[in-house]
C-alpha positions in Angstrom: -70.4 -11.6 -6.6 -74.0 -12.4 -7.7 -76.8 -10.3 -6.5 -80.6 -10.4 -6.7 -83.3 -8.2 -5.2 -87.0 -8.5 -5.3 -90.1 -7.1 -3.7 -93.7 -8.3 -3.5 -96.8 -8.0 -1.4 -95.1 -9.7 1.6 -92.0 -7.4 1.6 -88.7 -7.0 -0.1 -85.3 -8.7 0.2 -82.0 -9.5 -1.4 -79.7 -12.5 -1.9 -76.0 -12.0 -2.3 -73.5 -14.7 -3.1 -69.8 -14.0 -2.8 -67.4 -16.5 -4.3 -63.7 -16.5 -3.5 -61.1 -17.3 -6.2 -60.6 -20.6 -4.5 -64.3 -21.5 -5.0 -65.6 -20.9 -1.4 -69.1 -19.4 -1.4 -70.7 -17.1 1.1 -74.4 -16.5 0.8 -76.4 -13.7 2.5 -80.1 -13.1 2.5 -81.6 -9.9 3.8 -85.2 -8.9 4.3 -86.1 -5.2 4.4 -88.4 -3.5 6.9 -88.9 -0.6 4.5 -90.7 -0.4 1.2 -88.8 -0.5 -2.1 -89.5 -0.9 -5.8 -88.0 -3.8 -7.7 -85.3 -1.6 -9.1 -84.5 -0.2 -5.6 -84.3 -3.8 -4.3 -81.8 -4.6 -7.0 -79.6 -1.6 -6.1 -80.0 -2.5 -2.4 -78.7 -6.0 -3.2 -75.7 -4.6 -5.0 -74.9 -2.1 -2.3 -75.2 -4.7 0.5 -72.9 -7.0 -1.4 -70.4 -4.3 -2.0 -70.4 -3.3 1.7 -69.8 -6.9 2.8 -67.0 -7.3 0.2 -65.4 -4.0 1.5 -65.7 -5.3 5.1 -64.0 -8.5 4.1 -61.3 -6.4 2.5 -61.9 -7.8 -1.0 -59.7 -5.9 -3.5 -61.0 -7.2 -6.8 -64.8 -7.6 -7.2 -66.5 -9.0 -10.3 -70.2 -8.3 -10.1 -73.1 -10.0 -11.8 -76.5 -8.4 -11.3 -79.7 -9.7 -12.8 -81.0 -6.2 -13.4 -80.3 -4.8 -16.8 -81.2 -1.3 -15.5 -78.7 -1.3 -12.7 -75.9 -2.7 -14.8 -76.5 -0.3 -17.7 -76.9 2.7 -15.4 -73.6 1.9 -13.7 -71.9 1.3 -17.1 -73.2 4.6 -18.5 -75.4 3.0 -21.1 -78.7 4.1 -19.5 -79.2 7.5 -17.8 -80.6 7.5 -14.3 -83.6 9.8 -14.7 -85.5 9.1 -11.5 -84.1 10.9 -8.4 -84.1 7.7 -6.4 -82.1 5.9 -9.1 -79.6 8.8 -9.3 -79.0 8.5 -5.5 -78.5 4.7 -5.7 -76.2 5.1 -8.6 -74.1 7.7 -6.8 -73.8 5.3 -3.8 -72.6 2.5 -6.0 -70.1 4.8 -7.7 -68.8 6.0 -4.3 -68.4 2.4 -3.0 -66.8 1.1 -6.2 -63.6 3.2 -5.6 -62.8 1.0 -2.6 -61.9 -1.8 -5.0 -58.8 -2.1 -7.2 -61.0 -3.8 -9.8 -64.8 -3.4 -10.0 
């Protein structure tokens, strides 16, 4: 799965691309009706993709995020200092247990 989130003056949204082992691609684009920072948009992209993968009963999920902050917070390299980042990280950790490989 590849994810990307962004925000700007016109709003925020995410793109999620799920690719099956057979090479089939499923692309999702979401636009948010609530304000987020760029880092929050990146977490929203990851969480949205994880929820779709869970719904599709994916068991093994390799994730590529373009946010160094999100990747390093999840991997324990960076500490989530901001309360909002801590909440997002906790949600990702809780969803990750639904996959045999994450």
